[in-house]
BALOBA-1460 file (C-alpha; in Angstrom, 3 decimals):
// residues 187
<rec num="1" residu="m" x="0.000" y="0.000" z="0.000"/>
<rec num="2" residu="t" x="1.209" y="3.475" z="-0.806"/>
<rec num="3" residu="a" x="0.391" y="6.801" z="0.776"/>
<rec num="4" residu="c" x="0.887" y="10.363" z="-0.294"/>
<rec num="5" residu="g" x="1.177" y="13.251" z="2.084"/>
<rec num="6" residu="i" x="-0.822" y="16.421" z="1.561"/>
<rec num="7" residu="v" x="0.287" y="19.625" z="3.267"/>
<rec num="8" residu="l" x="-2.401" y="22.307" z="3.418"/>
<rec num="9" residu="a" x="-0.504" y="25.591" z="2.994"/>
<rec num="10" residu="a" x="-2.692" y="27.768" z="0.785"/>
<rec num="11" residu="g" x="-4.014" y="30.302" z="3.292"/>
<rec num="12" residu="a" x="-3.017" y="33.918" z="3.720"/>
<rec num="13" residu="g" x="-2.301" y="33.430" z="7.433"/>
<rec num="14" residu="r" x="-4.248" y="36.534" z="8.416"/>
<rec num="15" residu="r" x="-4.133" y="35.770" z="12.150"/>
<rec num="16" residu="y" x="-0.481" y="34.870" z="11.868"/>
<rec num="17" residu="g" x="0.477" y="37.999" z="9.911"/>
<rec num="18" residu="h" x="1.578" y="36.353" z="6.643"/>
<rec num="19" residu="p" x="1.124" y="33.023" z="4.840"/>
<rec num="20" residu="k" x="2.339" y="30.234" z="7.116"/>
<rec num="21" residu="i" x="4.062" y="28.521" z="4.195"/>
<rec num="22" residu="f" x="6.843" y="31.081" z="4.727"/>
<rec num="23" residu="a" x="7.013" y="30.652" z="8.522"/>
<rec num="24" residu="t" x="10.195" y="29.347" z="10.104"/>
<rec num="25" residu="n" x="11.211" y="28.021" z="13.486"/>
<rec num="26" residu="a" x="13.776" y="29.751" z="15.721"/>
<rec num="27" residu="d" x="16.605" y="28.106" z="13.755"/>
<rec num="28" residu="g" x="15.294" y="29.419" z="10.424"/>
<rec num="29" residu="v" x="13.917" y="26.072" z="9.220"/>
<rec num="30" residu="l" x="10.650" y="26.353" z="7.300"/>
<rec num="31" residu="w" x="7.629" y="24.842" z="9.012"/>
<rec num="32" residu="l" x="6.792" y="23.447" z="5.597"/>
<rec num="33" residu="e" x="10.058" y="21.540" z="5.496"/>
<rec num="34" residu="q" x="9.451" y="20.126" z="8.975"/>
<rec num="35" residu="v" x="5.976" y="18.880" z="8.023"/>
<rec num="36" residu="v" x="7.230" y="17.434" z="4.713"/>
<rec num="37" residu="v" x="10.007" y="15.538" z="6.518"/>
<rec num="38" residu="a" x="7.520" y="14.146" z="9.072"/>
<rec num="39" residu="l" x="5.220" y="12.942" z="6.284"/>
<rec num="40" residu="r" x="8.043" y="11.309" z="4.333"/>
<rec num="41" residu="e" x="9.633" y="9.673" z="7.367"/>
<rec num="42" residu="g" x="6.173" y="8.620" z="8.578"/>
<rec num="43" residu="g" x="5.527" y="6.569" z="5.440"/>
<rec num="44" residu="c" x="4.380" y="8.833" z="2.616"/>
<rec num="45" residu="s" x="6.120" y="8.010" z="-0.648"/>
<rec num="46" residu="e" x="5.355" y="11.408" z="-2.130"/>
<rec num="47" residu="v" x="4.220" y="14.752" z="-0.785"/>
<rec num="48" residu="l" x="1.891" y="17.323" z="-2.322"/>
<rec num="49" residu="v" x="1.850" y="20.891" z="-1.010"/>
<rec num="50" residu="v" x="-1.340" y="22.865" z="-1.615"/>
<rec num="51" residu="i" x="-0.583" y="26.529" z="-2.176"/>
<rec num="52" residu="g" x="-2.714" y="29.581" z="-2.907"/>
<rec num="53" residu="a" x="-1.814" y="32.926" z="-1.357"/>
<rec num="54" residu="e" x="1.323" y="34.414" z="-2.889"/>
<rec num="55" residu="s" x="1.503" y="31.362" z="-5.147"/>
<rec num="56" residu="e" x="4.513" y="32.423" z="-7.211"/>
<rec num="57" residu="r" x="6.634" y="32.909" z="-4.099"/>
<rec num="58" residu="a" x="5.194" y="29.726" z="-2.584"/>
<rec num="59" residu="i" x="6.119" y="27.696" z="-5.675"/>
<rec num="60" residu="s" x="9.702" y="28.868" z="-5.348"/>
<rec num="61" residu="i" x="9.751" y="27.717" z="-1.704"/>
<rec num="62" residu="v" x="8.242" y="24.323" z="-2.554"/>
<rec num="63" residu="s" x="10.766" y="23.811" z="-5.359"/>
<rec num="64" residu="t" x="13.630" y="23.985" z="-2.845"/>
<rec num="65" residu="l" x="12.360" y="20.876" z="-1.039"/>
<rec num="66" residu="g" x="13.256" y="18.316" z="-3.689"/>
<rec num="67" residu="a" x="10.718" y="15.663" z="-4.589"/>
<rec num="68" residu="v" x="7.670" y="17.644" z="-3.469"/>
<rec num="69" residu="s" x="4.917" y="18.765" z="-5.835"/>
<rec num="70" residu="a" x="3.087" y="22.081" z="-5.576"/>
<rec num="71" residu="v" x="-0.664" y="22.000" z="-6.140"/>
<rec num="72" residu="v" x="-2.357" y="25.355" z="-6.680"/>
<rec num="73" residu="a" x="-5.790" y="25.813" z="-5.111"/>
<rec num="74" residu="a" x="-7.054" y="28.539" z="-7.421"/>
<rec num="75" residu="d" x="-10.044" y="29.166" z="-5.145"/>
<rec num="76" residu="w" x="-7.980" y="29.162" z="-1.929"/>
<rec num="77" residu="e" x="-9.763" y="32.295" z="-0.680"/>
<rec num="78" residu="l" x="-12.892" y="30.171" z="-0.155"/>
<rec num="79" residu="g" x="-11.173" y="28.611" z="2.851"/>
<rec num="80" residu="l" x="-9.720" y="25.342" z="4.017"/>
<rec num="81" residu="s" x="-12.197" y="23.314" z="1.977"/>
<rec num="82" residu="a" x="-10.645" y="24.570" z="-1.268"/>
<rec num="83" residu="s" x="-7.250" y="23.285" z="-0.144"/>
<rec num="84" residu="v" x="-8.652" y="19.896" z="0.836"/>
<rec num="85" residu="r" x="-10.413" y="19.543" z="-2.522"/>
<rec num="86" residu="a" x="-7.305" y="20.566" z="-4.489"/>
<rec num="87" residu="g" x="-5.066" y="18.213" z="-2.506"/>
<rec num="88" residu="l" x="-7.361" y="15.216" z="-2.884"/>
<rec num="89" residu="a" x="-7.854" y="15.913" z="-6.607"/>
<rec num="90" residu="a" x="-4.077" y="15.948" z="-7.075"/>
<rec num="91" residu="a" x="-3.709" y="12.778" z="-5.000"/>
<rec num="92" residu="a" x="-6.114" y="11.071" z="-7.401"/>
<rec num="93" residu="n" x="-3.402" y="11.466" z="-10.060"/>
<rec num="94" residu="t" x="-0.962" y="9.390" z="-7.990"/>
<rec num="95" residu="d" x="-0.767" y="5.672" z="-7.285"/>
<rec num="96" residu="a" x="-1.526" y="6.234" z="-3.608"/>
<rec num="97" residu="d" x="-4.064" y="4.117" z="-1.772"/>
<rec num="98" residu="s" x="-4.381" y="6.673" z="1.006"/>
<rec num="99" residu="a" x="-3.523" y="10.277" z="1.785"/>
<rec num="100" residu="v" x="-2.186" y="11.686" z="5.019"/>
<rec num="101" residu="i" x="-3.299" y="15.294" z="5.399"/>
<rec num="102" residu="a" x="-1.695" y="17.852" z="7.695"/>
<rec num="103" residu="p" x="-1.722" y="21.647" z="7.791"/>
<rec num="104" residu="v" x="1.547" y="23.538" z="7.506"/>
<rec num="105" residu="d" x="1.137" y="24.989" z="10.999"/>
<rec num="106" residu="v" x="2.058" y="21.769" z="12.830"/>
<rec num="107" residu="p" x="5.852" y="21.938" z="12.524"/>
<rec num="108" residu="g" x="6.301" y="19.970" z="15.733"/>
<rec num="109" residu="m" x="4.441" y="16.931" z="14.392"/>
<rec num="110" residu="p" x="6.802" y="13.964" z="14.572"/>
<rec num="111" residu="a" x="7.056" y="11.215" z="11.968"/>
<rec num="112" residu="s" x="5.960" y="8.727" z="14.648"/>
<rec num="113" residu="v" x="2.510" y="10.352" z="14.756"/>
<rec num="114" residu="v" x="2.227" y="10.175" z="10.969"/>
<rec num="115" residu="a" x="3.264" y="6.511" z="10.995"/>
<rec num="116" residu="r" x="0.762" y="5.605" z="13.731"/>
<rec num="117" residu="v" x="-2.156" y="7.347" z="12.030"/>
<rec num="118" residu="l" x="-1.194" y="5.948" z="8.636"/>
<rec num="119" residu="q" x="-1.018" y="2.429" z="10.027"/>
<rec num="120" residu="a" x="-4.542" y="2.771" z="11.443"/>
<rec num="121" residu="g" x="-5.953" y="4.346" z="8.277"/>
<rec num="122" residu="a" x="-3.947" y="2.610" z="5.562"/>
<rec num="123" residu="g" x="-5.589" y="1.270" z="2.439"/>
<rec num="124" residu="r" x="-8.267" y="2.424" z="0.053"/>
<rec num="125" residu="e" x="-11.025" y="2.106" z="2.661"/>
<rec num="126" residu="g" x="-9.040" y="3.472" z="5.611"/>
<rec num="127" residu="l" x="-10.112" y="6.469" z="7.649"/>
<rec num="128" residu="a" x="-8.214" y="7.585" z="10.759"/>
<rec num="129" residu="r" x="-7.356" y="10.716" z="12.690"/>
<rec num="130" residu="a" x="-4.930" y="11.602" z="15.404"/>
<rec num="131" residu="i" x="-6.385" y="12.527" z="18.770"/>
<rec num="132" residu="y" x="-4.589" y="14.010" z="21.748"/>
<rec num="133" residu="d" x="-6.139" y="13.172" z="25.112"/>
<rec num="134" residu="e" x="-9.411" y="12.614" z="23.234"/>
<rec num="135" residu="r" x="-9.115" y="15.978" z="21.387"/>
<rec num="136" residu="p" x="-9.208" y="15.627" z="17.568"/>
<rec num="137" residu="g" x="-6.128" y="16.854" z="15.763"/>
<rec num="138" residu="h" x="-3.760" y="16.230" z="12.888"/>
<rec num="139" residu="p" x="-2.835" y="14.393" z="10.793"/>
<rec num="140" residu="v" x="-5.685" y="12.452" z="9.244"/>
<rec num="141" residu="a" x="-5.401" y="9.458" z="6.941"/>
<rec num="142" residu="i" x="-8.045" y="9.119" z="4.265"/>
<rec num="143" residu="g" x="-8.287" y="6.093" z="1.987"/>
<rec num="144" residu="h" x="-8.758" y="6.576" z="-1.751"/>
<rec num="145" residu="d" x="-12.347" y="5.304" z="-1.620"/>
<rec num="146" residu="h" x="-13.269" y="8.339" z="0.520"/>
<rec num="147" residu="w" x="-11.517" y="11.083" z="-1.467"/>
<rec num="148" residu="e" x="-14.404" y="12.163" z="-3.709"/>
<rec num="149" residu="l" x="-16.888" y="11.986" z="-0.839"/>
<rec num="150" residu="v" x="-14.663" y="14.032" z="1.459"/>
<rec num="151" residu="a" x="-14.095" y="16.611" z="-1.286"/>
<rec num="152" residu="a" x="-17.843" y="16.909" z="-1.805"/>
<rec num="153" residu="s" x="-18.501" y="17.222" z="1.932"/>
<rec num="154" residu="v" x="-16.177" y="20.127" z="2.771"/>
<rec num="155" residu="h" x="-17.339" y="23.735" z="2.558"/>
<rec num="156" residu="g" x="-15.972" y="27.138" z="3.433"/>
<rec num="157" residu="d" x="-13.333" y="27.201" z="6.111"/>
<rec num="158" residu="s" x="-14.077" y="23.772" z="7.514"/>
<rec num="159" residu="g" x="-12.240" y="20.599" z="6.671"/>
<rec num="160" residu="a" x="-13.143" y="16.933" z="6.871"/>
<rec num="161" residu="n" x="-14.152" y="16.833" z="10.556"/>
<rec num="162" residu="r" x="-17.857" y="16.250" z="9.924"/>
<rec num="163" residu="y" x="-17.110" y="13.487" z="7.427"/>
<rec num="164" residu="l" x="-14.645" y="11.823" z="9.783"/>
<rec num="165" residu="v" x="-17.219" y="11.819" z="12.590"/>
<rec num="166" residu="q" x="-20.079" y="10.612" z="10.387"/>
<rec num="167" residu="h" x="-17.999" y="7.775" z="8.979"/>
<rec num="168" residu="a" x="-16.510" y="6.674" z="12.309"/>
<rec num="169" residu="a" x="-12.871" y="7.374" z="11.545"/>
<rec num="170" residu="v" x="-10.527" y="5.400" z="13.766"/>
<rec num="171" residu="a" x="-9.416" y="7.635" z="16.631"/>
<rec num="172" residu="v" x="-5.680" y="7.177" z="17.060"/>
<rec num="173" residu="e" x="-4.424" y="8.381" z="20.427"/>
<rec num="174" residu="c" x="-1.065" y="10.129" z="19.960"/>
<rec num="175" residu="a" x="-0.666" y="12.168" z="23.163"/>
<rec num="176" residu="d" x="2.203" y="9.917" z="24.166"/>
<rec num="177" residu="l" x="4.105" y="11.071" z="21.064"/>
<rec num="178" residu="w" x="3.245" y="14.777" z="20.826"/>
<rec num="179" residu="d" x="0.847" y="17.412" z="22.175"/>
<rec num="180" residu="g" x="-0.905" y="17.991" z="18.817"/>
<rec num="181" residu="s" x="-0.522" y="21.768" z="18.906"/>
<rec num="182" residu="d" x="-0.868" y="23.935" z="15.859"/>
<rec num="183" residu="i" x="0.378" y="27.500" z="15.662"/>
<rec num="184" residu="d" x="-2.285" y="30.086" z="14.878"/>
<rec num="185" residu="a" x="-0.575" y="33.299" z="15.922"/>
<rec num="186" residu="r" x="2.915" y="34.611" z="16.465"/>
<rec num="187" residu="s" x="4.117" y="34.480" z="20.036"/>
């Protein structure tokens, strides 16, 4: 079974102050690079990065990461749902049986979390999400058989949460590996 990673990085990062695709940690490492590495080391054979805001600059950033493909969500301003749809549509052009989706603002996500969620949600019918002390979080693993349905179910600035709940996604406890925090604003 093969999996592709999808990094959602199309937003303008209004609360953060600029698109998070350009954000770096204290050592100057791009969050994007950290998430891409976690996806690869966690079992994804290829990684797609969904971009939108400042797309020309974003493409140049993505191109520095090697074997990573940029996917442009032309309607990114419609919210998170546009990124999810664009990522899943691009994944449909791969040989992947499942997709592991994570936003760019989880640079602390370790590969061990990706691997655990992918193991629980692997395969064309798989559906799993990381939880942290029973709190839903990222990443999520979505089998190929769900991609069109998930894409049709997302709207506005909400992702696949409703679909995951309605279809009883496997809840994969990961609090022993990481706290699940995302970064919404600059500290």
